[in-house]
MOPAC internal coordinates of N, CA, C and O (Angstrom, degrees):
PM7 1SCF
backbone

  N    0.0000 0     0.00 0     0.00 0    0    0    0
  C    1.4477 1     0.00 0     0.00 0    1    0    0
  C    1.5249 1   111.08 1     0.00 0    2    1    0
  O    1.2310 1   120.30 1   133.56 1    3    2    1
  N    1.3258 1   117.02 1   -46.44 1    3    2    1
  C    1.4570 1   121.90 1  -178.50 1    5    3    2
  C    1.5271 1   110.92 1   -61.64 1    6    5    3
  O    1.2310 1   120.03 1   134.97 1    7    6    5
  N    1.3276 1   117.55 1   -45.03 1    7    6    5
  C    1.4637 1   121.47 1  -179.01 1    9    7    6
  C    1.5244 1   110.34 1   -65.93 1   10    9    7
  O    1.2310 1   119.71 1   138.47 1   11   10    9
  N    1.3093 1   118.15 1   -41.53 1   11   10    9
  C    1.4633 1   120.93 1   177.82 1   13   11   10
  C    1.5262 1   111.35 1   -62.59 1   14   13   11
  O    1.2310 1   120.26 1   143.07 1   15   14   13
  N    1.3239 1   117.11 1   -36.93 1   15   14   13
  C    1.4624 1   121.52 1   177.96 1   17   15   14
  C    1.5285 1   110.35 1   -60.63 1   18   17   15
  O    1.2310 1   120.54 1   134.32 1   19   18   17
  N    1.3248 1   116.56 1   -45.68 1   19   18   17
  C    1.4609 1   120.96 1   179.60 1   21   19   18
  C    1.5212 1   110.38 1   -64.99 1   22   21   19
  O    1.2310 1   119.84 1   136.42 1   23   22   21
  N    1.3197 1   117.91 1   -43.58 1   23   22   21
  C    1.4618 1   121.21 1  -178.97 1   25   23   22
  C    1.5224 1   112.24 1   -63.14 1   26   25   23
  O    1.2310 1   119.84 1   145.04 1   27   26   25
  N    1.3184 1   117.91 1   -34.96 1   27   26   25
  C    1.4611 1   121.25 1  -178.05 1   29   27   26
  C    1.5198 1   112.77 1   -79.19 1   30   29   27
  O    1.2310 1   120.06 1   158.01 1   31   30   29
  N    1.3282 1   117.49 1   -21.99 1   31   30   29
  C    1.4544 1   119.15 1  -170.74 1   33   31   30
  C    1.5192 1   115.05 1  -108.44 1   34   33   31
  O    1.2310 1   118.89 1   174.88 1   35   34   33
  N    1.3156 1   119.72 1    -5.12 1   35   34   33
  C    1.4638 1   120.85 1  -179.52 1   37   35   34
  C    1.5183 1   109.83 1  -135.34 1   38   37   35
  O    1.2310 1   121.23 1   -23.09 1   39   38   37
  N    1.2951 1   115.26 1   156.91 1   39   38   37
  C    1.4506 1   122.03 1  -177.40 1   41   39   38
  C    1.5183 1   109.48 1  -121.40 1   42   41   39
  O    1.2310 1   120.46 1   -45.55 1   43   42   41
  N    1.3307 1   116.73 1   134.45 1   43   42   41
  C    1.4540 1   120.70 1   175.92 1   45   43   42
  C    1.5156 1   108.45 1   -75.80 1   46   45   43
  O    1.2310 1   120.29 1   -48.14 1   47   46   45
  N    1.3136 1   117.05 1   131.86 1   47   46   45
  C    1.4575 1   121.69 1  -179.40 1   49   47   46
  C    1.5167 1   109.87 1  -117.95 1   50   49   47
  O    1.2310 1   120.49 1   -49.24 1   51   50   49
  N    1.3083 1   116.67 1   130.76 1   51   50   49
  C    1.4545 1   120.78 1   174.97 1   53   51   50
  C    1.5219 1   108.16 1   -98.27 1   54   53   51
  O    1.2310 1   121.23 1   -20.81 1   55   54   53
  N    1.3151 1   115.25 1   159.19 1   55   54   53
  C    1.4543 1   120.06 1  -178.04 1   57   55   54
  C    1.5263 1   111.08 1   -57.83 1   58   57   55
  O    1.2310 1   119.97 1   146.16 1   59   58   57
  N    1.3193 1   117.66 1   -33.84 1   59   58   57
  C    1.4637 1   119.31 1  -177.92 1   61   59   58
  C    1.5323 1   112.97 1   -65.85 1   62   61   59
  O    1.2310 1   119.68 1   166.86 1   63   62   61
  N    1.3344 1   118.21 1   -13.14 1   63   62   61
  C    1.4582 1   120.51 1   177.22 1   65   63   62
  C    1.5300 1   111.85 1   -69.09 1   66   65   63
  O    1.2310 1   120.54 1   164.47 1   67   66   65
  N    1.3064 1   116.57 1   -15.53 1   67   66   65
  C    1.4595 1   120.42 1  -176.11 1   69   67   66
  C    1.5172 1   110.41 1  -116.58 1   70   69   67
  O    1.2310 1   120.64 1   -53.70 1   71   70   69
  N    1.3196 1   116.37 1   126.30 1   71   70   69
  C    1.4575 1   119.71 1   171.54 1   73   71   70
  C    1.5229 1   108.68 1   -78.64 1   74   73   71
  O    1.2310 1   120.78 1   139.23 1   75   74   73
  N    1.3080 1   116.12 1   -40.77 1   75   74   73
  C    1.4500 1   121.36 1   180.00 1   77   75   74
  C    1.5235 1   108.15 1  -156.45 1   78   77   75
  O    1.2310 1   120.87 1   -37.40 1   79   78   77
  N    1.3257 1   115.94 1   142.60 1   79   78   77
  C    1.4615 1   119.94 1   177.35 1   81   79   78
  C    1.5271 1   111.59 1   -95.89 1   82   81   79
  O    1.2310 1   120.08 1  -172.65 1   83   82   81
  N    1.3348 1   117.46 1     7.35 1   83   82   81
  C    1.4593 1   120.56 1  -174.81 1   85   83   82
  C    1.5234 1   113.32 1   -67.79 1   86   85   83
  O    1.2310 1   119.51 1   140.23 1   87   86   85
  N    1.3178 1   118.55 1   -39.77 1   87   86   85
  C    1.4643 1   121.13 1  -172.10 1   89   87   86
  C    1.5236 1   114.15 1  -104.64 1   90   89   87
  O    1.2310 1   120.00 1  -165.24 1   91   90   89
  N    1.3123 1   117.60 1    14.76 1   91   90   89
  C    1.4620 1   119.21 1  -176.79 1   93   91   90
  C    1.5243 1   113.10 1   -99.63 1   94   93   91
  O    1.2310 1   119.86 1   173.58 1   95   94   93
  N    1.3176 1   117.88 1    -6.42 1   95   94   93
  C    1.4555 1   121.29 1  -175.72 1   97   95   94
  C    1.5255 1   114.28 1   -54.17 1   98   97   95
  O    1.2310 1   118.59 1   140.64 1   99   98   97
  N    1.3445 1   120.29 1   -39.36 1   99   98   97
  C    1.4638 1   118.55 1   179.15 1  101   99   98
  C    1.5328 1   113.40 1   -66.11 1  102  101   99
  O    1.2310 1   119.84 1   158.94 1  103  102  101
  N    1.3141 1   117.91 1   -21.06 1  103  102  101
  C    1.4632 1   121.25 1  -173.04 1  105  103  102
  C    1.5219 1   113.67 1   -93.54 1  106  105  103
  O    1.2310 1   120.16 1   143.02 1  107  106  105
  N    1.3218 1   117.31 1   -36.98 1  107  106  105
  C    1.4604 1   119.14 1   178.65 1  109  107  106
  C    1.5138 1   110.88 1  -153.99 1  110  109  107
  O    1.2310 1   121.28 1   -12.20 1  111  110  109
  N    1.3290 1   115.16 1   167.80 1  111  110  109
  C    1.4570 1   122.77 1  -179.79 1  113  111  110
  C    1.5209 1   108.54 1  -118.72 1  114  113  111
  O    1.2310 1   120.68 1   -42.81 1  115  114  113
  N    1.3159 1   116.30 1   137.19 1  115  114  113
  C    1.4603 1   120.76 1   174.14 1  117  115  114
  C    1.5192 1   106.72 1   -91.92 1  118  117  115
  O    1.2310 1   120.65 1   -61.62 1  119  118  117
  N    1.3207 1   116.36 1   118.38 1  119  118  117
  C    1.4588 1   122.65 1  -179.25 1  121  119  118
  C    1.5219 1   108.73 1  -109.01 1  122  121  119
  O    1.2310 1   120.68 1   -63.42 1  123  122  121
  N    1.3154 1   116.30 1   116.58 1  123  122  121
  C    1.4629 1   123.06 1  -178.83 1  125  123  122
  C    1.5250 1   108.02 1   -97.64 1  126  125  123
  O    1.2310 1   120.18 1   -68.38 1  127  126  125
  N    1.3405 1   117.25 1   111.62 1  127  126  125
  C    1.4668 1   120.19 1  -178.79 1  129  127  126
  C    1.5298 1   111.72 1  -102.82 1  130  129  127
  O    1.2310 1   120.90 1  -159.86 1  131  130  129
  N    1.3380 1   115.89 1    20.14 1  131  130  129
  C    1.4640 1   119.93 1   173.86 1  133  131  130
  C    1.5231 1   108.90 1   -78.18 1  134  133  131
  O    1.2310 1   120.13 1   -19.88 1  135  134  133
  N    1.3351 1   117.35 1   160.12 1  135  134  133
  C    1.4602 1   121.20 1   177.46 1  137  135  134
  C    1.5228 1   110.31 1   -60.25 1  138  137  135
  O    1.2310 1   120.83 1   -23.59 1  139  138  137
  N    1.3356 1   116.02 1   156.41 1  139  138  137
  C    1.4579 1   120.88 1  -176.72 1  141  139  138
  C    1.5262 1   112.34 1   -57.07 1  142  141  139
  O    1.2310 1   119.96 1   136.23 1  143  142  141
  N    1.3418 1   117.69 1   -43.77 1  143  142  141
  C    1.4646 1   119.57 1  -176.53 1  145  143  142
  C    1.5312 1   111.95 1   -67.80 1  146  145  143
  O    1.2310 1   119.53 1   148.20 1  147  146  145
  N    1.3138 1   118.50 1   -31.80 1  147  146  145
  C    1.4657 1   121.54 1   177.29 1  149  147  146
  C    1.5272 1   109.72 1   -72.02 1  150  149  147
  O    1.2310 1   120.52 1   135.21 1  151  150  149
  N    1.3145 1   116.60 1   -44.79 1  151  150  149
  C    1.4641 1   120.96 1   179.71 1  153  151  150
  C    1.5279 1   111.26 1   -65.75 1  154  153  151
  O    1.2310 1   120.18 1   149.68 1  155  154  153
  N    1.3285 1   117.26 1   -30.32 1  155  154  153
  C    1.4594 1   121.00 1   178.28 1  157  155  154
  C    1.5257 1   111.08 1   -67.63 1  158  157  155
  O    1.2310 1   120.40 1   139.11 1  159  158  157
  N    1.3326 1   116.83 1   -40.89 1  159  158  157
  C    1.4683 1   120.82 1  -177.78 1  161  159  158
  C    1.5249 1   112.90 1   -77.84 1  162  161  159
  O    1.2310 1   119.75 1   152.75 1  163  162  161
  N    1.3203 1   118.09 1   -27.25 1  163  162  161
  C    1.4706 1   121.70 1   177.34 1  165  163  162
  C    1.5308 1   108.24 1  -131.92 1  166  165  163
  O    1.2310 1   120.41 1  -106.87 1  167  166  165
  N    1.3299 1   116.82 1    73.13 1  167  166  165
  C    1.4695 1   120.08 1  -174.92 1  169  167  166
  C    1.5261 1   113.06 1   -72.29 1  170  169  167
  O    1.2310 1   121.56 1   -25.77 1  171  170  169
  N    1.3197 1   114.62 1   154.23 1  171  170  169
  C    1.4617 1   122.62 1   173.82 1  173  171  170
  C    1.5202 1   106.32 1  -118.31 1  174  173  171
  O    1.2310 1   120.65 1   -62.97 1  175  174  173
  N    1.3272 1   116.37 1   117.03 1  175  174  173
  C    1.4656 1   120.71 1  -177.81 1  177  175  174
  C    1.5246 1   111.00 1   -59.75 1  178  177  175
  O    1.2310 1   121.01 1   -48.78 1  179  178  177
  N    1.3149 1   115.66 1   131.22 1  179  178  177
  C    1.4546 1   121.09 1   176.35 1  181  179  178
  C    1.5185 1   114.97 1    82.81 1  182  181  179
  O    1.2310 1   119.89 1  -179.16 1  183  182  181
  N    1.3272 1   117.82 1     0.84 1  183  182  181
  C    1.4659 1   120.54 1  -178.47 1  185  183  182
  C    1.5259 1   110.47 1   -86.19 1  186  185  183
  O    1.2310 1   121.03 1   -34.01 1  187  186  185
  N    1.3083 1   115.63 1   145.99 1  187  186  185
  C    1.4574 1   122.63 1   172.79 1  189  187  186
  C    1.5198 1   106.82 1   -92.09 1  190  189  187
  O    1.2310 1   120.13 1   -60.36 1  191  190  189
  N    1.3437 1   117.35 1   119.64 1  191  190  189
  C    1.4640 1   121.01 1  -177.42 1  193  191  190
  C    1.5196 1   110.27 1  -100.05 1  194  193  191
  O    1.2310 1   121.19 1   -70.58 1  195  194  193
  N    1.3279 1   115.32 1   109.42 1  195  194  193
  C    1.4628 1   122.52 1   171.66 1  197  195  194
  C    1.5249 1   105.71 1  -130.49 1  198  197  195
  O    1.2310 1   119.83 1   -74.67 1  199  198  197
  N    1.3387 1   117.92 1   105.33 1  199  198  197
  C    1.4676 1   119.42 1  -179.20 1  201  199  198
  C    1.5273 1   111.78 1   -56.63 1  202  201  199
  O    1.2310 1   121.24 1   -29.03 1  203  202  201
  N    1.3226 1   115.23 1   150.97 1  203  202  201
  C    1.4640 1   120.54 1  -177.25 1  205  203  202
  C    1.5256 1   111.81 1   -53.37 1  206  205  203
  O    1.2310 1   120.11 1   140.73 1  207  206  205
  N    1.3249 1   117.39 1   -39.27 1  207  206  205
  C    1.4663 1   120.74 1  -178.48 1  209  207  206
  C    1.5294 1   112.21 1   -62.20 1  210  209  207
  O    1.2310 1   119.95 1   157.96 1  211  210  209
  N    1.3348 1   117.71 1   -22.04 1  211  210  209
  C    1.4586 1   122.00 1  -178.07 1  213  211  210
  C    1.5291 1   113.34 1  -104.73 1  214  213  211
  O    1.2310 1   119.81 1  -179.71 1  215  214  213
  N    1.3157 1   117.97 1     0.29 1  215  214  213
  C    1.4700 1   120.35 1  -177.63 1  217  215  214
  C    1.5264 1   112.23 1   -58.76 1  218  217  215
  O    1.2310 1   120.18 1   137.07 1  219  218  217
  N    1.3220 1   117.26 1   -42.93 1  219  218  217
  C    1.4671 1   120.79 1  -174.95 1  221  219  218
  C    1.5287 1   111.74 1   -59.50 1  222  221  219
  O    1.2310 1   120.21 1   138.01 1  223  222  221
  N    1.3171 1   117.21 1   -41.99 1  223  222  221
  C    1.4647 1   119.19 1  -177.05 1  225  223  222
  C    1.5229 1   113.53 1   -88.30 1  226  225  223
  O    1.2310 1   120.04 1   165.84 1  227  226  225
  N    1.3338 1   117.54 1   -14.16 1  227  226  225
  C    1.4654 1   120.61 1  -178.72 1  229  227  226
  C    1.5242 1   113.48 1  -114.49 1  230  229  227
  O    1.2310 1   119.95 1  -162.98 1  231  230  229
  N    1.3080 1   117.71 1    17.02 1  231  230  229
  C    1.4645 1   120.89 1  -177.71 1  233  231  230
  C    1.5299 1   111.43 1   -61.31 1  234  233  231
  O    1.2310 1   120.03 1   153.25 1  235  234  233
  N    1.3179 1   117.55 1   -26.75 1  235  234  233
  C    1.4677 1   120.60 1  -179.78 1  237  235  234
  C    1.5311 1   112.36 1   -71.62 1  238  237  235
  O    1.2310 1   119.60 1   163.43 1  239  238  237
  N    1.3263 1   118.37 1   -16.57 1  239  238  237
  C    1.4661 1   121.71 1   179.08 1  241  239  238
  C    1.5264 1   112.66 1   -81.88 1  242  241  239
  O    1.2310 1   120.17 1   168.93 1  243  242  241
  N    1.3233 1   117.28 1   -11.07 1  243  242  241
  C    1.4606 1   121.19 1  -176.45 1  245  243  242
  C    1.5276 1   108.56 1   -89.13 1  246  245  243
  O    1.2310 1   120.14 1   -59.48 1  247  246  245
  N    1.3365 1   117.34 1   120.52 1  247  246  245
  C    1.4691 1   119.54 1   177.89 1  249  247  246
  C    1.5285 1   111.34 1   -65.02 1  250  249  247
  O    1.2310 1   120.57 1   -29.90 1  251  250  249
  N    1.3071 1   116.51 1   150.10 1  251  250  249
  C    1.4701 1   121.54 1   179.45 1  253  251  250
  C    1.5247 1   110.06 1   -80.31 1  254  253  251
  O    1.2310 1   121.10 1  -107.79 1  255  254  253
  N    1.3192 1   115.50 1    72.21 1  255  254  253
  C    1.4621 1   122.94 1   176.34 1  257  255  254
  C    1.5154 1   107.55 1  -120.08 1  258  257  255
  O    1.2310 1   120.63 1    -9.11 1  259  258  257
  N    1.3136 1   116.41 1   170.89 1  259  258  257
  C    1.4590 1   119.82 1   169.33 1  261  259  258
  C    1.5247 1   107.64 1   -65.04 1  262  261  259
  O    1.2310 1   120.61 1   -41.86 1  263  262  261
  N    1.3275 1   116.43 1   138.14 1  263  262  261
  C    1.4600 1   120.50 1  -175.03 1  265  263  262
  C    1.5190 1   112.35 1  -113.66 1  266  265  263
  O    1.2310 1   121.30 1   -35.61 1  267  266  265
  N    1.3157 1   115.12 1   144.39 1  267  266  265
  C    1.4574 1   122.68 1   164.83 1  269  267  266
  C    1.5176 1   104.77 1  -115.79 1  270  269  267
  O    1.2310 1   120.27 1   -56.11 1  271  270  269
  N    1.3208 1   117.09 1   123.89 1  271  270  269
  C    1.4544 1   122.67 1  -173.32 1  273  271  270
  C    1.5254 1   110.03 1  -101.69 1  274  273  271
  O    1.2310 1   120.91 1   -47.11 1  275  274  273
  N    1.3282 1   115.86 1   132.89 1  275  274  273
  C    1.4605 1   122.08 1   172.49 1  277  275  274
  C    1.5183 1   106.38 1  -109.71 1  278  277  275
  O    1.2310 1   120.39 1   -54.18 1  279  278  277
  N    1.3310 1   116.86 1   125.82 1  279  278  277
  C    1.4605 1   121.74 1  -176.56 1  281  279  278
  C    1.5259 1   110.36 1  -131.82 1  282  281  279
  O    1.2310 1   120.11 1   -22.11 1  283  282  281
  N    1.3445 1   117.40 1   157.89 1  283  282  281
  C    1.4620 1   120.12 1  -177.98 1  285  283  282
  C    1.5246 1   114.42 1   -81.54 1  286  285  283
  O    1.2310 1   120.13 1   156.38 1  287  286  285
  N    1.3320 1   117.36 1   -23.62 1  287  286  285
  C    1.4689 1   120.41 1  -177.27 1  289  287  286
  C    1.5268 1   109.93 1  -157.65 1  290  289  287
  O    1.2310 1   121.27 1    -7.14 1  291  290  289
  N    1.3269 1   115.17 1   172.86 1  291  290  289
  C    1.4747 1   120.79 1  -175.93 1  293  291  290
  C    1.5193 1   112.90 1   -61.11 1  294  293  291
  O    1.2310 1   121.04 1   135.10 1  295  294  293
  N    1.3118 1   115.62 1   -44.90 1  295  294  293
  C    1.4636 1   119.18 1  -175.53 1  297  295  294
  C    1.5302 1   111.55 1   -63.49 1  298  297  295
  O    1.2310 1   120.86 1   131.59 1  299  298  297
  N    1.3201 1   115.96 1   -48.41 1  299  298  297
  C    1.4617 1   119.81 1   179.16 1  301  299  298
  C    1.5187 1   110.93 1   -62.90 1  302  301  299
  O    1.2310 1   120.58 1   141.50 1  303  302  301
  N    1.3199 1   116.49 1   -38.50 1  303  302  301
  C    1.4617 1   121.18 1   178.07 1  305  303  302
  C    1.5243 1   110.90 1   -59.85 1  306  305  303
  O    1.2310 1   120.27 1   128.95 1  307  306  305
  N    1.3181 1   117.10 1   -51.05 1  307  306  305
  C    1.4647 1   121.26 1  -177.63 1  309  307  306
  C    1.5226 1   111.87 1   -64.19 1  310  309  307
  O    1.2310 1   120.60 1   135.91 1  311  310  309
  N    1.3337 1   116.46 1   -44.09 1  311  310  309
  C    1.4622 1   119.57 1   179.95 1  313  311  310
  C    1.5281 1   111.33 1   -67.69 1  314  313  311
  O    1.2310 1   120.57 1   141.97 1  315  314  313
  N    1.3348 1   116.52 1   -38.03 1  315  314  313
  C    1.4605 1   120.39 1   178.99 1  317  315  314
  C    1.5200 1   112.43 1   -65.28 1  318  317  315
  O    1.2310 1   120.58 1   134.29 1  319  318  317
  N    1.3351 1   116.50 1   -45.71 1  319  318  317
  C    1.4660 1   120.21 1   178.74 1  321  319  318
  C    1.5229 1   110.51 1   -63.99 1  322  321  319
  O    1.2310 1   120.15 1   138.32 1  323  322  321
  N    1.3138 1   117.32 1   -41.68 1  323  322  321
  C    1.4659 1   121.01 1   178.44 1  325  323  322
  C    1.5326 1   110.38 1   -59.79 1  326  325  323
  O    1.2310 1   120.36 1   133.31 1  327  326  325
  N    1.3364 1   116.92 1   -46.69 1  327  326  325
  C    1.4636 1   120.95 1   180.00 1  329  327  326
  C    1.5285 1   111.23 1   -62.40 1  330  329  327
  O    1.2310 1   120.48 1   135.06 1  331  330  329
  N    1.3211 1   116.69 1   -44.94 1  331  330  329
  C    1.4661 1   120.26 1  -178.44 1  333  331  330
  C    1.5256 1   111.44 1   -64.15 1  334  333  331
  O    1.2310 1   120.07 1   135.65 1  335  334  333
  N    1.3197 1   117.48 1   -44.35 1  335  334  333
  C    1.4682 1   120.69 1   179.34 1  337  335  334
  C    1.5236 1   110.65 1   -64.95 1  338  337  335
  O    1.2310 1   120.44 1   142.01 1  339  338  337
  N    1.3219 1   116.76 1   -37.99 1  339  338  337
  C    1.4575 1   120.99 1   178.46 1  341  339  338
  C    1.5297 1   111.25 1   -63.38 1  342  341  339
  O    1.2310 1   120.60 1   152.75 1  343  342  341
  N    1.3288 1   116.46 1   -27.25 1  343  342  341
  C    1.4576 1   121.58 1   179.99 1  345  343  342
  C    1.5240 1   113.05 1   -98.22 1  346  345  343
  O    1.2310 1   120.28 1  -162.85 1  347  346  345
  N    1.3280 1   117.07 1    17.15 1  347  346  345
  C    1.4530 1   121.23 1   170.89 1  349  347  346
  C    1.5188 1   116.76 1    89.16 1  350  349  347
  O    1.2310 1   119.68 1  -169.33 1  351  350  349
  N    1.3213 1   118.22 1    10.67 1  351  350  349
  C    1.4593 1   120.69 1   179.13 1  353  351  350
  C    1.5197 1   110.31 1   -89.49 1  354  353  351
  O    1.2310 1   121.26 1   -27.46 1  355  354  353
  N    1.3195 1   115.19 1   152.54 1  355  354  353
  C    1.4580 1   121.49 1   177.85 1  357  355  354
  C    1.5251 1   108.31 1  -104.44 1  358  357  355
  O    1.2310 1   120.53 1   -69.15 1  359  358  357
  N    1.3261 1   116.59 1   110.85 1  359  358  357
  C    1.4640 1   121.80 1   178.69 1  361  359  358
  C    1.5209 1   107.26 1   -96.21 1  362  361  359
  O    1.2310 1   120.89 1   -65.63 1  363  362  361
  N    1.3403 1   115.90 1   114.37 1  363  362  361
  C    1.4610 1   120.01 1  -176.74 1  365  363  362
  C    1.5194 1   112.46 1   -99.23 1  366  365  363
  O    1.2310 1   120.32 1   169.03 1  367  366  365
  N    1.3274 1   117.00 1   -10.97 1  367  366  365
  C    1.4590 1   118.67 1   179.92 1  369  367  366
  C    1.5149 1   111.36 1  -172.44 1  370  369  367
  O    1.2310 1   121.46 1    -7.55 1  371  370  369
  N    1.3111 1   114.81 1   172.45 1  371  370  369
  C    1.4549 1   119.76 1   179.14 1  373  371  370
  C    1.5185 1   110.10 1  -151.52 1  374  373  371
  O    1.2310 1   121.32 1   -19.69 1  375  374  373
  N    1.3161 1   115.07 1   160.31 1  375  374  373
  C    1.4536 1   122.00 1   174.18 1  377  375  374
  C    1.5092 1   107.30 1  -139.77 1  378  377  375
  O    1.2310 1   121.09 1   -43.66 1  379  378  377
  N    1.3113 1   115.52 1   136.34 1  379  378  377
  C    1.4503 1   121.14 1   179.68 1  381  379  378
  C    1.5270 1   107.17 1  -139.13 1  382  381  379
  O    1.2310 1   119.71 1   -58.55 1  383  382  381
  N    1.3344 1   118.15 1   121.45 1  383  382  381
  C    1.4623 1   118.82 1   179.65 1  385  383  382
  C    1.5169 1   111.11 1   -65.02 1  386  385  383
  O    1.2310 1   120.88 1   -15.89 1  387  386  385
  N    1.3145 1   115.93 1   164.11 1  387  386  385
  C    1.4637 1   119.37 1  -179.79 1  389  387  386
  C    1.5216 1   110.15 1   -66.62 1  390  389  387
  O    1.2310 1   121.41 1   -35.89 1  391  390  389
  N    1.3308 1   114.91 1   144.11 1  391  390  389
  C    1.4553 1   121.44 1   179.19 1  393  391  390
  C    1.5196 1   109.57 1  -104.24 1  394  393  391
  O    1.2310 1   120.82 1   -21.83 1  395  394  393
  N    1.3074 1   116.04 1   158.17 1  395  394  393
  C    1.4561 1   121.80 1   172.10 1  397  395  394
  C    1.5214 1   107.74 1  -100.52 1  398  397  395
  O    1.2310 1   120.69 1   -52.14 1  399  398  397
  N    1.3081 1   116.28 1   127.86 1  399  398  397
  C    1.4587 1   119.37 1   177.40 1  401  399  398
  C    1.5214 1   108.87 1   -87.65 1  402  401  399
  O    1.2310 1   120.34 1    -8.73 1  403  402  401
  N    1.3133 1   116.95 1   171.27 1  403  402  401
  C    1.4588 1   121.01 1  -179.57 1  405  403  402
  C    1.5224 1   111.98 1   -69.96 1  406  405  403
  O    1.2310 1   119.79 1   162.68 1  407  406  405
  N    1.3153 1   118.00 1   -17.32 1  407  406  405
  C    1.4562 1   121.44 1   179.83 1  409  407  406
  C    1.5265 1   112.15 1   -89.50 1  410  409  407
  O    1.2310 1   120.07 1  -178.21 1  411  410  409
  N    1.3182 1   117.47 1     1.79 1  411  410  409
  C    1.4512 1   120.77 1   178.42 1  413  411  410
  C    1.5123 1   114.65 1    87.21 1  414  413  411
  O    1.2310 1   119.93 1   178.77 1  415  414  413
  N    1.3224 1   117.74 1    -1.23 1  415  414  413
  C    1.4602 1   121.07 1   177.70 1  417  415  414
  C    1.5225 1   109.24 1   -87.36 1  418  417  415
  O    1.2310 1   121.05 1   -31.24 1  419  418  417
  N    1.3050 1   115.60 1   148.76 1  419  418  417
  C    1.4561 1   120.25 1   175.82 1  421  419  418
  C    1.5148 1   108.48 1   -91.97 1  422  421  419
  O    1.2310 1   120.76 1   -52.54 1  423  422  421
  N    1.3190 1   116.14 1   127.46 1  423  422  421
  C    1.4596 1   120.41 1   179.82 1  425  423  422
  C    1.5216 1   109.14 1  -121.79 1  426  425  423
  O    1.2310 1   120.73 1   -36.32 1  427  426  425
  N    1.3030 1   116.22 1   143.68 1  427  426  425
  C    1.4610 1   120.74 1   178.53 1  429  427  426
  C    1.5151 1   109.97 1   -75.32 1  430  429  427
  O    1.2310 1   120.85 1   -32.75 1  431  430  429
  N    1.3021 1   115.99 1   147.25 1  431  430  429
  C    1.4615 1   121.89 1   179.62 1  433  431  430
  C    1.5157 1   108.81 1   -91.96 1  434  433  431
  O    1.2310 1   119.95 1  -103.94 1  435  434  433
  N    1.3206 1   117.70 1    76.06 1  435  434  433
  C    1.4643 1   122.19 1  -179.03 1  437  435  434
  C    1.5044 1   108.80 1  -125.02 1  438  437  435
  O    1.2310 1   120.10 1   180.00 1  439  438  437

């Protein structure tokens, strides 16, 4: 049930969906819920970085805009979207970089 809820309410976005992120700020906010050290090494211009572990205490810092969530893995993505929707935010999309599995194969975070 939880996984179906996430699949029905958010859209996976690839970088090619955007020509430029310069003029989209009034319409939505990019929320990066990766840890600070990960976001520092692979920054996203214009994104608000609040790691998932800090979302509960910093939810008041997130503007009430449509959100695109960047997460480090599937689990954090699903839990983050669930928490945000439960707190009245509208998540319109998400991005999750590819993960490495224990077998050495690269799997998409979808």
